[in-house]
Steps between C-alpha positions, in 0.01 A plus 500: 500500500340404833497859631342624175241225502602380155404156380767245412508356146327185628228699678449717196451201271215382730316835520187545289571775247264771398325418168676776310745457210714788376548475123789685334462571128828582325660670795845590372684561827602187695549728801127587487420129472706429814329781686156361413610155621581662839157663507333170410692332789416782744124471427487115474375502139415174328763571237650705220459435129779626273399552141669580170849635531470566875811361666450189717714313755777414509617852420763701686308831491182334630696331772656834602169673565288195595733413790383136494130566421555344157545173696207548743235611249349260246547622146441393141634630173279519189622583147187710444255686717221311320632172642504647847147635469374164376663333801349753742154469350512118527596540866202731563680833546341834417756700306566873527754725325659792681460774248354840436231417253145586405269338754773420753399487867694709755704279737324631810161393353591135449293261708725195547318230687777241497423337168781370283647788300793575277640845459692582180779754513647619170817622343671795663453720188196371310296355786260211451438419135153591365452141377561384858258752648231366268538152651461623857198527725585867555760770562607646826651847507724643771389858571790739435477863594829638372627596160648167382205257533724191502686294755788257472353151449637364825359799692162457328504133594570586864214752510240279331593176678498669842157646433370154412671328788445748784131414549579129503756511777382335820656506844696185419738711293 
């Protein structure tokens, strides 16, 4: 830990987190959930919201891929995405869906100035629900140049969250 410059659990609890919340809407694979917990930990996100039938801790498959991040990252479970969105709006977060949709903004064009934001990642097959998109401040699209035009949800989360975090990283990290 010391050689890698990693923070202890106590140090991590004292660190100011980036004002970003990853929101998972009906993500069916608990392994993907665990992977997103690890990404949230790596990038010091404020937290993860787990909505609908998305698995939540304690869960053996989350634990397997989270490698302890399910204990270091703040999280909340909501029965519905609408409850999560209401909570986020009350807390002053701008809310964006990650989806290929009419009017979406390319990821590389996002101007993130450090405001409080929430990023919604959807189901592995159906994506973010249209009714959810309609409640958001906008959609962000990951440019994809190949044939498939889709990424695994945990990979998409890593790409998007890194793009948002990379400009906010100071020398203290």
